[in-house]
TILUMVO-508542 format. One record per residue: residue in one letter; residue number from 1; x, y, z of N, C-alpha, C in turn. Coordinates in pm, whole numbers, plus 50000, padded with zeros to 5 digits. Atoms other than C-alpha are relative to their C-alpha. Layout:
# residues N
residuo|num|nc1|nc2|nc3|cac1|cac2|cac3|cc1|cc2|cc3
a|NUM|X|Y|Z|X|Y|Z|X|Y|Z
...
This chain:
# residues 393
residuo|num|nc1|nc2|nc3|cac1|cac2|cac3|cc1|cc2|cc3
x|1|50082|49880|50011|49998|49998|49986|50096|50122|50011
x|2|49909|49869|49983|50286|50241|50097|50072|50028|49859
x|3|49924|49988|50128|50487|50170|49766|49910|50040|49891
x|4|50091|49972|50108|50177|50199|49537|49950|50142|50020
x|5|50058|49860|49983|50072|50528|49703|50099|50104|49954
x|6|49898|49898|50038|50397|50691|49629|50030|50010|49851
x|7|49988|49978|50140|50361|50643|49257|49969|50123|49940
x|8|50025|49860|50063|50390|50946|49049|49868|49995|49917
x|9|50127|49993|50078|50066|51082|48898|49891|49909|50037
x|10|50117|50070|49963|49832|50879|49105|49893|50087|50039
x|11|50108|49908|49969|49495|51038|49133|49981|50009|50159
x|12|50012|49963|49854|49410|51196|49479|49911|49881|50054
x|13|50094|50092|49954|49112|50942|49521|50067|49870|50033
x|14|49936|50130|49982|49324|50634|49476|50111|50011|50108
x|15|49895|49996|49900|49607|50762|49686|49946|50011|50128
x|16|50062|50000|49879|49377|50842|49962|49950|49869|50052
x|17|50054|50135|49968|49218|50494|49951|50113|49911|50045
x|18|49881|50085|49954|49557|50335|49974|50050|50042|50137
x|19|49963|49973|49869|49649|50539|50274|49898|49951|50110
x|20|50100|50051|49901|49322|50452|50446|50014|49850|50019
x|21|50000|50152|50002|49376|50091|50348|50135|49960|50095
x|22|49892|50036|49919|49719|50111|50512|49986|50025|50150
x|23|50016|49961|49854|49597|50278|50834|49918|49883|50050
x|24|50091|50106|49942|49321|49997|50866|50099|49884|50013
x|25|49917|50121|49987|49596|49731|50810|50091|50019|50145
x|26|49928|49984|49877|49810|49890|51088|49918|50001|50135
x|27|50096|50012|49877|49503|49910|51333|49982|49844|50014
x|28|50013|50155|49985|49458|49528|51265|50126|49935|50062
x|29|49873|50060|49967|49816|49475|51322|50031|50030|50147
x|30|49978|49964|49864|49815|49658|51655|49907|49915|50088
x|31|50081|50081|49932|49515|49462|51756|50042|49865|50033
x|32|49954|50140|49967|49697|49134|51745|50129|50001|50093
x|33|49883|49979|49898|49987|49278|51976|50101|49928|49938
x|34|49901|50075|50053|50224|49146|51720|50124|50108|49985
x|35|49883|49937|50022|50573|49287|51764|50083|49962|49878
x|36|49937|50030|50119|50707|49096|51475|49930|50071|49892
x|37|50067|49934|50111|50435|49240|51249|50046|50138|49979
x|38|49969|49841|50013|50518|49603|51334|50139|50004|49969
x|39|49853|49990|50023|50901|49532|51308|50003|49960|49842
x|40|49988|50028|50151|50842|49379|50954|49951|50118|49928
x|41|50050|49879|50067|50640|49678|50844|50095|50113|50001
x|42|49899|49884|50001|50893|49935|50960|50116|49957|49914
x|43|49877|50038|50077|51188|49737|50812|49970|50016|49847
x|44|50038|49988|50141|50997|49704|50477|49976|50148|49961
x|45|50036|49858|50029|50887|50081|50490|50138|50061|49977
x|46|49873|49927|50014|51257|50184|50529|50057|49952|49859
x|47|49944|50041|50142|51343|49991|50200|49911|50069|49890
x|48|50084|49927|50101|51029|50151|50019|50035|50137|49988
x|49|49964|49867|50003|51144|50492|50126|50142|50033|49937
x|50|49877|50001|50062|51495|50439|50025|50006|50001|49853
x|51|50009|50018|50141|51404|50321|49677|49936|50127|49941
x|52|50068|49877|50047|51161|50618|49643|50092|50133|49992
x|53|49914|49901|50010|51430|50862|49735|50110|50009|49889
x|54|49918|50014|50106|51661|50719|49484|49980|50071|49883
x|55|50059|49963|50141|51453|50844|49193|49943|50148|50014
x|56|50030|49861|49971|51402|51207|49346|50117|50073|49992
x|57|49879|49932|50021|51670|51431|49210|50022|50108|50109
x|58|49990|49885|49902|51580|51714|49471|50054|49941|50152
x|59|49954|50049|49866|51652|51470|49761|50120|49898|49978
x|60|49890|50096|50021|51960|51290|49616|50103|50014|50115
x|61|49902|50003|49872|52189|51422|49895|49944|49951|50133
x|62|50055|50067|49869|51956|51263|50150|50028|49857|49999
x|63|49993|50142|50011|52018|50913|50027|50117|49939|50095
x|64|49893|50047|49924|52355|50864|50205|49947|50013|50161
x|65|50055|49981|49871|52221|51007|50535|49895|49913|50063
x|66|50117|50086|49974|51911|50805|50521|50051|49858|50012
x|67|49943|50129|50006|52106|50486|50444|50082|49980|50133
x|68|49908|50026|49872|52347|50550|50755|49892|49997|50117
x|69|50105|50011|49899|52037|50616|50976|49921|49865|50001
x|70|50064|50128|49991|51872|50305|50865|50091|49878|50053
x|71|49900|50099|49939|52183|50093|50931|50004|50010|50148
x|72|49994|49986|49850|52205|50248|51285|49871|49947|50057
x|73|50116|50053|49949|51847|50168|51333|49999|49852|50002
x|74|50005|50140|50007|51889|49812|51222|50088|49941|50127
x|75|49897|50055|49899|52191|49773|51474|49926|50006|50124
x|76|50068|49988|49875|51981|49917|51756|49888|49898|50030
x|77|50116|50107|49988|51688|49685|51676|50067|49855|50023
x|78|49936|50141|49983|51913|49382|51655|50051|49988|50142
x|79|49961|49999|49858|52069|49476|51999|49865|49983|50098
x|80|50110|49995|49913|51720|49524|52148|49928|49858|50005
x|81|50050|50147|49999|51627|49162|52054|50076|49924|50122
x|82|49928|50052|49889|51883|49079|52324|49993|50082|50135
x|83|50029|49913|49884|51751|49336|52574|50117|50104|50025
x|84|49895|49904|49999|52034|49583|52502|49965|50120|49921
x|85|50019|49878|50088|52023|49948|52381|49861|50076|50029
x|86|50122|49896|49982|51754|50234|52381|49878|49939|49943
x|87|50125|50047|50054|51504|50031|52186|49954|49877|50073
x|88|50022|50134|49942|51495|49730|52423|49862|49993|50061
x|89|50132|50002|49937|51170|49834|52595|49891|49983|49900
x|90|50091|50009|50123|50988|49848|52243|49999|49864|49948
x|91|49987|50113|50075|51124|49535|52113|50017|49874|50077
x|92|49957|50118|49925|51244|49286|52370|49869|49942|50074
x|93|50099|50075|49939|51008|49018|52485|50061|49867|50077
x|94|49930|50123|49919|51079|48719|52741|50013|49895|49898
x|95|49990|50113|50108|51003|48480|52451|50121|50000|49914
x|96|49895|49998|50092|51299|48593|52262|50133|49912|50069
x|97|49889|50093|49929|51557|48423|52526|49965|49874|49968
x|98|50027|50140|50044|51360|48101|52451|50039|49969|49856
x|99|49966|50004|50149|51422|48155|52080|50151|49962|49993
x|100|49856|50025|50002|51796|48163|52150|50038|49859|50040
x|101|49981|50146|49977|51767|47816|52301|49972|49920|49880
x|102|50037|50081|50113|51599|47696|51986|50104|50013|49884
x|103|49880|49976|50102|51873|47866|51762|50107|49918|50043
x|104|49874|50079|49959|52140|47710|51969|49980|49843|49971
x|105|50016|50153|50031|51994|47346|51931|50002|49982|49851
x|106|50009|50005|50150|51928|47410|51560|50157|49995|49947
x|107|49867|49983|50045|52297|47524|51524|50084|49860|50027
x|108|49916|50122|49958|52442|47218|51719|49952|49888|49902
x|109|50045|50106|50091|52224|46989|51499|50072|49998|49860
x|110|49928|49980|50113|52380|47138|51190|50126|49964|49996
x|111|49854|50024|49980|52728|47104|51322|50013|49836|50013
x|112|49995|50142|49965|52665|46746|51438|49976|49913|49870
x|113|50045|50078|50131|52503|46618|51106|50003|50107|49891
x|114|49977|49892|50099|52640|46866|50840|49950|49950|49865
x|115|50019|50041|50122|52578|46648|50546|49845|49974|49963
x|116|50146|50022|50025|52207|46526|50570|49909|50059|50102
x|117|50087|49943|49889|52085|46695|50880|49930|49896|50068
x|118|50065|50100|49910|51862|46527|51134|49875|49957|49914
x|119|50126|50030|50070|51576|46503|50873|49904|50116|49988
x|120|50103|49891|50019|51321|46746|50733|49881|49976|50109
x|121|50109|50002|49915|51069|46842|50992|50024|49903|50126
x|122|49969|50096|49879|51258|46613|51264|50078|50082|50099
x|123|49943|49917|49901|51380|46904|51465|49948|49947|50145
x|124|50064|50033|49881|51144|46815|51748|50048|49874|50049
x|125|49961|50136|49956|51268|46460|51763|50141|50016|50057
x|126|49852|49996|49978|51636|46572|51814|50015|50128|50101
x|127|49971|49882|49916|51572|46900|52035|50055|49955|50137
x|128|49975|50050|49863|51595|46719|52374|50162|49974|50004
x|129|49868|50056|50016|51919|46571|52273|50115|50112|49981
x|130|49901|49892|50041|52103|46888|52146|49978|50135|50072
x|131|50025|49873|49957|51938|47161|52351|50122|50048|50118
x|132|49895|49967|49903|52215|47158|52629|49945|50027|50133
x|133|50054|49990|49866|52192|47200|53005|49926|50130|50041
x|134|50060|49861|49969|52120|47581|53015|49858|50002|49949
x|135|50125|49989|50070|51819|47548|52780|49902|49899|50091
x|136|50090|50106|49930|51689|47234|52972|49952|50062|50148
x|137|50029|49959|49864|51703|47420|53309|49963|50152|50012
x|138|50036|49859|49986|51607|47773|53205|49866|50015|50056
x|139|50132|50000|49959|51245|47704|53278|49965|49875|50052
x|140|50053|50143|49976|51074|47365|53276|50078|49923|49895
x|141|49937|50090|50102|51266|47076|53110|49909|49949|49905
x|142|50109|50037|50091|50940|46992|52956|49976|50105|49888
x|143|50018|49903|50117|50955|47307|52743|50087|49955|49887
x|144|49925|50039|50126|51047|47185|52406|49952|50071|49870
x|145|50038|49926|50120|51016|47294|52036|50013|49894|49884
x|146|49977|50091|50113|50966|47127|51699|50046|50090|49881
x|147|49936|49923|50099|51125|47412|51509|50109|50097|50066
x|148|49882|49916|49928|51443|47638|51556|49959|50138|50002
x|149|50042|49871|49997|51233|47943|51520|50095|50093|49923
x|150|49915|49932|50097|51469|48047|51234|50000|49913|49875
x|151|50017|50076|50119|51407|47938|50882|50139|49957|49944
x|152|49853|50040|50050|51772|47922|50798|50053|49877|50072
x|153|49951|50110|49902|51850|47700|51095|49904|49880|49982
x|154|50088|50116|50025|51541|47479|51027|50037|49925|49889
x|155|49952|50060|50129|51675|47420|50673|50125|49917|50026
x|156|49867|50049|49977|52034|47365|50781|49998|49879|50091
x|157|50002|50104|49916|51953|47139|51080|49914|49879|49943
x|158|50076|50112|50059|51688|46931|50882|50062|49936|49875
x|159|49942|50055|50139|51867|46893|50542|50147|50012|50001
x|160|49852|49980|50013|52237|46971|50631|50041|50116|49926
x|161|49929|49899|50066|52476|47210|50490|49965|50024|49849
x|162|50029|49991|50134|52416|47131|50126|49871|50066|49961
x|163|50145|49938|50020|52045|47219|50152|49994|50146|50028
x|164|50003|49847|49967|52108|47562|50318|50071|50064|49900
x|165|49924|49930|50107|52371|47633|50051|49909|50026|49880
x|166|50095|49983|50106|52106|47555|49789|49894|50105|50020
x|167|50098|49903|49952|51848|47777|49966|50068|50132|49986
x|168|49936|49869|50005|52102|48070|49991|50026|50045|49859
x|169|49971|49967|50146|52196|48038|49626|49874|50048|49947
x|170|50115|49947|50041|51834|48087|49550|49966|50128|50032
x|171|50032|49865|49956|51791|48385|49756|50097|50107|49938
x|172|49907|49919|50064|52118|48519|49618|49966|50045|49858
x|173|50058|49972|50130|51963|48502|49265|49913|50113|50001
x|174|50116|49893|49978|51672|48710|49383|50058|50125|50031
x|175|49943|49870|49960|51883|48974|49546|50094|50053|49892
x|176|49914|49963|50108|52137|48992|49261|49917|50075|49881
x|177|50082|49948|50108|51866|49036|48992|49923|50130|50048
x|178|50077|49877|49948|51676|49295|49222|50105|50128|49993
x|179|49904|49905|49989|51989|49494|49265|50044|50044|49856
x|180|49956|49964|50139|52075|49481|48898|49888|50083|49924
x|181|50097|49932|50042|51730|49600|48806|49967|50133|50055
x|182|49999|49874|49931|51730|49872|49063|50105|50103|49941
x|183|49893|49932|50061|52053|49987|48918|49976|50063|49863
x|184|50029|49975|50136|51936|49998|48560|49877|50078|49982
x|185|50122|49938|50014|51611|50155|48650|50023|50154|49988
x|186|50004|49857|50015|51539|50526|48544|49894|50062|50078
x|187|50113|49938|49946|51219|50579|48726|49939|49897|50113
x|188|50055|50069|49890|51037|50469|49047|49897|49895|49947
x|189|50080|50109|50031|50879|50132|48990|49911|49943|50126
x|190|50052|50040|49871|50609|50066|49268|49963|49859|49996
x|191|50022|50146|49997|50539|49707|49161|50112|49930|50035
x|192|49861|50066|49950|50906|49609|49198|50019|50030|50134
x|193|49968|49961|49853|50928|49802|49526|49910|49928|50090
x|194|50085|50084|49904|50622|49617|49669|50059|49859|50013
x|195|49952|50136|50002|50767|49284|49562|50138|49999|50100
x|196|49861|49990|49939|51124|49384|49685|49989|50013|50149
x|197|50021|49970|49867|51012|49532|50017|49940|49891|50085
x|198|50062|50106|49940|50791|49260|50099|50077|49874|50029
x|199|49906|50104|50011|51057|49006|50014|50104|50027|50120
x|200|49918|49956|49904|51297|49197|50241|49943|49969|50159
x|201|50077|50008|49876|51035|49198|50520|49983|49851|50039
x|202|50003|50143|49968|50989|48824|50492|50141|49936|50036
x|203|49862|50052|49970|51370|48759|50503|50029|50043|50147
x|204|49974|49955|49861|51389|48970|50826|49923|49908|50106
x|205|50077|50083|49904|51108|48766|50986|50041|49864|49997
x|206|49953|50151|49999|51262|48434|50879|50123|49977|50105
x|207|49893|50013|49912|51544|48503|51119|49954|49975|50150
x|208|50036|50023|49868|51324|48482|51422|49861|49926|50014
x|209|50131|50068|50013|51001|48297|51328|50006|49864|49942
x|210|50017|50139|50035|50884|47948|51244|49972|49998|49846
x|211|50036|50023|50145|50846|47813|50886|49856|49952|49997
x|212|50138|50027|50002|50467|47799|50942|49949|50000|49858
x|213|50047|50001|50143|50295|47705|50606|49928|50122|49961
x|214|50068|49872|50044|50071|48014|50607|50080|50112|49976
x|215|49901|49891|50010|50362|48240|50644|50116|49958|49896
x|216|49900|50049|50100|50625|48026|50450|49973|50001|49865
x|217|50024|49991|50152|50446|48017|50131|50027|50114|49938
x|218|49972|49868|50060|50500|48382|50087|50131|50020|49978
x|219|49850|49980|50037|50868|48344|50097|50022|49944|49860
x|220|49981|50070|50132|50845|48111|49795|49932|50095|49894
x|221|50073|49928|50097|50584|48320|49618|50062|50131|49977
x|222|49937|49878|50032|50769|48651|49666|50119|49986|49926
x|223|49864|50038|50063|51097|48499|49557|49971|49989|49856
x|224|50030|50017|50153|50934|48378|49230|49954|50122|49941
x|225|50042|49864|50068|50761|48706|49172|50115|50094|49980
x|226|49891|49899|50014|51077|48907|49229|50102|49950|49889
x|227|49914|50042|50105|51286|48676|49007|49937|50018|49863
x|228|50061|49993|50128|51041|48665|48731|49990|50149|49942
x|229|50024|49856|50027|50961|49038|48733|50126|50070|49966
x|230|49873|49933|50032|51322|49138|48734|50048|49940|49863
x|231|49960|50045|50131|51403|48910|48444|49927|50048|49887
x|232|50081|49945|50108|51116|49024|48246|50028|50135|49960
x|233|49950|49863|50014|51209|49389|48295|50132|50006|49934
x|234|49865|49996|50044|51573|49325|48236|50021|49956|49853
x|235|50014|50049|50139|51502|49132|47922|49947|50114|49904
x|236|50059|49890|50100|51279|49413|47781|50095|50110|49989
x|237|49897|49902|50015|51553|49660|47862|50098|49965|49902
x|238|49895|50043|50083|51813|49460|47691|49961|50009|49843
x|239|50054|49990|50112|51586|49424|47398|49996|50145|49929
x|240|50013|49859|50036|51520|49787|47366|50135|50054|49976
x|241|49859|49947|50025|51891|49861|47393|50057|49945|49858
x|242|49958|50065|50115|51959|49615|47116|49937|50052|49881
x|243|50059|49942|50102|51700|49769|46882|50056|50142|49980
x|244|49932|49882|50019|51859|50111|46956|50109|49999|49936
x|245|49877|50008|50056|52187|50002|46880|50002|49957|49863
x|246|50024|50040|50137|52073|49829|46562|49965|50102|49916
x|247|50053|49891|50077|51893|50131|46447|50108|50109|49961
x|248|49895|49906|50019|52198|50354|46491|50097|49948|49900
x|249|49904|50059|50081|52420|50110|46300|49949|50009|49853
x|250|50049|49995|50133|52176|50099|46009|50002|50137|49938
x|251|50008|49864|50054|52150|50475|45993|50128|50042|49945
x|252|49882|49941|50048|52522|50503|45933|50034|49924|49855
x|253|49974|50059|50126|52512|50278|45642|49912|50063|49878
x|254|50081|49923|50100|52419|50493|45332|49938|49913|49900
x|255|50056|50091|50116|52361|50190|45101|49901|49915|50048
x|256|50095|50083|49964|52102|50033|45306|49880|50086|50064
x|257|50106|49923|49937|51765|50125|45426|49969|49954|50140
x|258|50019|50050|49867|51701|50117|45793|49883|49926|50012
x|259|50100|50103|49986|51519|49825|45896|49932|50013|50145
x|260|50065|49997|49874|51257|49824|46169|50001|49842|50060
x|261|50004|50131|49931|51316|49550|46416|49907|49996|50125
x|262|50103|50032|49882|51062|49417|46674|50059|49893|50075
x|263|49945|50107|49908|51163|49211|46966|49915|49866|49988
x|264|50070|50133|50015|51063|48850|46937|49915|49969|50122
x|265|50098|50013|49878|50751|48773|47155|50050|49869|50077
x|266|49966|50099|49921|50851|48562|47441|49883|49920|50060
x|267|50102|50082|49950|50620|48271|47524|50055|49890|50087
x|268|49942|50114|49926|50645|47997|47778|50021|49882|49925
x|269|49954|50123|50055|50825|47706|47667|49899|49879|50038
x|270|50102|50098|49965|50578|47414|47633|50059|49885|50083
x|271|49923|50108|49923|50839|47170|47789|49997|50069|50149
x|272|50009|49939|49865|50844|47416|48101|49863|49975|50053
x|273|50140|49998|49965|50471|47417|48118|49968|49847|50041
x|274|50030|50147|49980|50444|47032|48108|50079|49947|50120
x|275|49920|50038|49895|50727|46990|48358|49933|50058|50143
x|276|50058|49937|49888|50566|47251|48594|49862|49932|50037
x|277|50121|50063|49980|50227|47078|48565|50019|49865|50072
x|278|49972|50136|49941|50382|46730|48633|50043|50012|50136
x|279|49957|49982|49862|50552|46862|48949|49876|50041|50081
x|280|50113|49961|49916|50222|47029|49069|49918|49874|50025
x|281|50077|50115|49981|50039|46702|49019|50065|49898|50104
x|282|49912|50095|49898|50323|46505|49202|50002|50048|50133
x|283|50007|49939|49875|50320|46753|49474|49872|49961|50077
x|284|50119|50041|49957|49956|46710|49521|49970|49872|50039
x|285|50025|50135|49973|49959|46343|49517|50092|49955|50127
x|286|49916|50037|49871|50240|46328|49785|49929|50066|50117
x|287|50064|49934|49869|50047|46565|50015|49859|49949|50026
x|288|50140|50059|49976|49722|46379|49972|49986|49911|50113
x|289|50011|50105|49891|49778|46084|50215|50008|50064|50131
x|290|50013|49927|49854|49873|46292|50521|49885|50076|50027
x|291|50125|49920|49988|49579|46521|50454|49890|49900|50026
x|292|50110|50087|49990|49340|46233|50423|50002|49935|50130
x|293|49997|50060|49877|49484|46064|50727|49964|50093|50123
x|294|50036|49904|49906|49455|46386|50925|49847|50021|50019
x|295|50151|49993|49979|49084|46425|50839|49928|49888|50052
x|296|50067|50124|49946|48999|46064|50911|50025|50007|50164
x|297|49966|50014|49848|49172|46110|51263|49913|50115|50058
x|298|50086|49895|49948|48983|46447|51321|49850|49941|50022
x|299|50140|50054|50000|48649|46271|51235|49976|49899|50114
x|300|50005|50092|49899|48738|45985|51473|49989|50069|50136
x|301|49983|49920|49868|48825|46235|51762|49861|50061|50019
x|302|50129|49936|49974|48508|46419|51710|49887|49902|50050
x|303|50104|50109|49953|48298|46088|51749|50050|49944|50138
x|304|49956|50062|49870|48510|45986|52056|50008|49843|49974
x|305|50009|50147|50029|48552|45641|51882|50154|49963|49999
x|306|49860|50033|49980|48883|45492|52001|50042|49899|49885
x|307|49962|50093|50107|48882|45204|51746|50021|50074|49859
x|308|49980|49927|50116|48835|45454|51466|50134|50100|50015
x|309|49871|49921|50007|49122|45674|51597|50113|49904|49980
x|310|49895|50079|50018|49343|45375|51608|50025|49955|49855
x|311|49998|50018|50136|49252|45282|51252|50072|50124|49919
x|312|49955|49891|50073|49316|45639|51139|50143|50035|50023
x|313|49865|49964|49956|49653|45661|51325|50087|49897|49925
x|314|49924|50106|50060|49765|45350|51125|49992|50023|49848
x|315|50021|49970|50136|49668|45504|50791|50148|50054|49934
x|316|49887|49941|50063|49942|45602|50528|49995|50154|50015
x|317|49990|49850|49980|50052|45954|50610|49970|50037|50141
x|318|50031|49969|49869|49968|45937|50977|50139|50032|50071
x|319|49870|49963|49932|50235|46098|51203|50003|49957|50152
x|320|49979|50032|49857|50375|46041|51565|49876|50072|50076
x|321|50098|49914|49929|50130|46307|51678|49869|49912|50011
x|322|50115|50085|50015|49836|46081|51578|49997|49906|50099
x|323|49978|50116|49915|49956|45784|51762|50010|50051|50150
x|324|49983|49951|49867|50048|45985|52064|49865|50037|50063
x|325|50140|49978|49961|49689|46110|52087|49923|49872|50041
x|326|50056|50138|49963|49572|45744|52081|50026|49945|50122
x|327|49943|50067|49869|49797|45642|52354|49950|50075|50118
x|328|50055|49928|49885|49696|45928|52569|49855|49984|50030
x|329|50124|50020|49969|49339|45889|52528|49968|49857|50062
x|330|50024|50145|49945|49352|45503|52573|50048|49985|50143
x|331|49941|50007|49864|49562|45537|52881|49908|50064|50106
x|332|50083|49907|49901|49346|45798|53041|49852|49932|50017
x|333|50135|50071|50000|49033|45593|52964|50009|49852|50050
x|334|49960|50129|49943|49193|45284|53113|49975|49875|49896
x|335|49983|50102|50111|49202|45095|52777|50139|49959|49987
x|336|49834|50030|49999|49553|44951|52873|50043|49919|49900
x|337|49952|50075|50118|49574|44689|52606|50030|50076|49884
x|338|49987|49932|50123|49511|44930|52330|50110|50102|50020
x|339|49886|49905|49986|49746|45188|52487|50131|49933|50000
x|340|49874|50078|50010|50023|44933|52530|50032|49972|49838
x|341|49981|50036|50148|49971|44809|52171|50050|50137|49930
x|342|49976|49871|50072|49972|45177|52022|50141|50054|50035
x|343|49895|49949|49971|50263|45282|52238|50128|49922|49945
x|344|49882|50092|50058|50484|44986|52122|50005|50042|49847
x|345|50000|49963|50150|50377|45087|51755|50064|50131|49989
x|346|49940|49864|50009|50485|45440|51828|50146|50009|50005
x|347|49873|50006|49978|50819|45358|51953|50077|49919|49883
x|348|49942|50078|50123|50871|45121|51660|50018|50082|49875
x|349|50012|49915|50120|50763|45366|51389|50087|50120|50018
x|350|49942|49873|49979|50914|45666|51552|50097|49993|50129
x|351|49897|50018|49880|51224|45562|51781|50046|50111|50070
x|352|49963|49890|49938|51304|45905|51871|49903|50085|50069
x|353|50102|49940|49934|50973|45988|52008|50009|50000|50159
x|354|49975|50000|49851|51030|46103|52381|49876|49939|50076
x|355|50113|50035|49930|50670|46058|52482|49981|49842|50006
x|356|50029|50148|50012|50656|45701|52361|50081|49917|50096
x|357|49902|50062|49916|50957|45602|52563|49962|50008|50135
x|358|50046|49977|49859|50824|45776|52861|49892|49922|50053
x|359|50128|50092|49978|50496|45584|52846|50059|49859|50022
x|360|49950|50136|49991|50687|45268|52797|50070|49964|50138
x|361|49928|50010|49879|50893|45329|53106|49910|49990|50128
x|362|50096|49991|49888|50587|45383|53337|49873|49935|49995
x|363|50134|50060|49999|50280|45227|53214|49987|49859|50030
x|364|50028|50142|49947|50151|44917|53389|49965|49900|49880
x|365|50029|50095|50088|50151|44609|53173|50111|49995|49888
x|366|49887|49990|50100|50472|44703|52955|50090|49892|50051
x|367|49907|50095|49958|50706|44408|52947|50122|50054|50069
x|368|49883|49947|49895|51003|44448|53203|50117|50027|49920
x|369|49894|49971|50080|51255|44423|52927|49999|50132|49905
x|370|50029|49871|50068|51095|44701|52737|50013|50123|50082
x|371|49994|49899|49899|51070|44907|53046|50145|50042|50028
x|372|49849|49977|49993|51456|44861|53095|50060|50077|49896
x|373|49942|49933|50111|51534|44958|52748|49940|50147|49988
x|374|50064|49863|50001|51286|45264|52773|50087|50096|50090
x|375|49925|49910|49912|51474|45396|53078|50137|50045|49943
x|376|49888|49977|50072|51803|45375|52880|49989|50099|49904
x|377|50039|49907|50095|51650|45539|52587|49969|50128|50042
x|378|50040|49872|49950|51499|45824|52780|50121|50089|50040
x|379|49877|49917|49959|51847|45932|52920|50082|50026|49873
x|380|49928|49983|50134|51993|45896|52573|49932|50118|49924
x|381|50081|49904|50072|51721|46118|52418|50004|50151|50074
x|382|50012|49875|49925|51729|46379|52692|50107|49997|50111
x|383|49885|50013|49911|52073|46377|52855|50022|50107|50103
x|384|49983|49875|49911|52055|46729|53020|49887|50019|50091
x|385|50120|49970|49927|51712|46688|53184|50034|49958|50146
x|386|49969|50015|49858|51770|46727|53573|49886|49903|50069
x|387|50103|50081|49930|51439|46556|53635|49976|49853|49964
x|388|50004|50148|50029|51516|46212|53518|50089|49917|50075
x|389|49904|50090|49909|51735|46095|53799|49934|49879|50049
x|390|50064|50143|49962|51482|45817|53880|50039|49912|49893
x|391|49964|50104|50107|51579|45665|53549|50147|49947|49984
x|392|49858|50032|50004|51944|45668|53627|50041|49891|50110
x|393|49979|50100|49891|51898|45418|53917|50008|49853|49936
């Protein structure tokens, strides 16, 4: 809204509506008490205004002071995240210290398993093992996480260094094309500015937040928009330059008539379209089983039917969480045979699930040899937990 409202020659009515829309969005943002949202907006707005100033000759001298002030503001904001500096009262929250625990664990996973990582979306299975004594005792040892609260660490811990390198290369392509287009531009482009500033905002957010699908999808969409838009504009600029150069050369030749050249219309390659469609169908088919399993399990939970819950938790695509819910419901409802059966299936299919081993060590009816193994496994999975002394005996 901000970048579009700064476009030159926008009629007053449209500019006014954009500002009203912007104010309404900020009111909604304030009502959510989201510090992240406010910081992302401010960070993106700094980018919008810098790009806008770049194309205003009368404010050309302000670009450098503005850039220096923006860098200072970024430094103070970064320090405030750790409760340091003049902005700490506005930015700092107690939850930030917990995020440092999650970052620390994600970094340790990356170092310990640099090639393949611990497995995509397996952060939660390894958190207790890598969190360290300070994180385990900072509040309650049962405070855990299934994400590093940092998208870069989520990728590196889950897929190893090769995967994070591939991700950084993709982001580098976007930033290089953006800077190249910005350098070659002669006028303020509100569409590019919208894409670029939003993309920067997302990258800022990705340092401190989770890769939740409703947010994470925008990182991929904005990156694709930015790369596609910059390539399209740069290609058009190169074509125009080529035409101009060709026309000048023809005009110098007295024995030829200047020829009018038109750029070749660029259409989507049929092969690219077929491959894109094939990957879309493949992605949908891969995502279908877990979605169906989740819907079946939700319907079973709503009915309160334990047998249906067991059946749904054994479907293709079911996760450890589904089986955990069955074990919890069965044990609390005194259906011990079903609880024992599902708990054994849980630790068989998901051998790093801490809850499964905890139940195996304490639930009545569990074979003694499995209970002994569970005690050893619990200490292995959570070595820095001070509340597990009972299992050390």
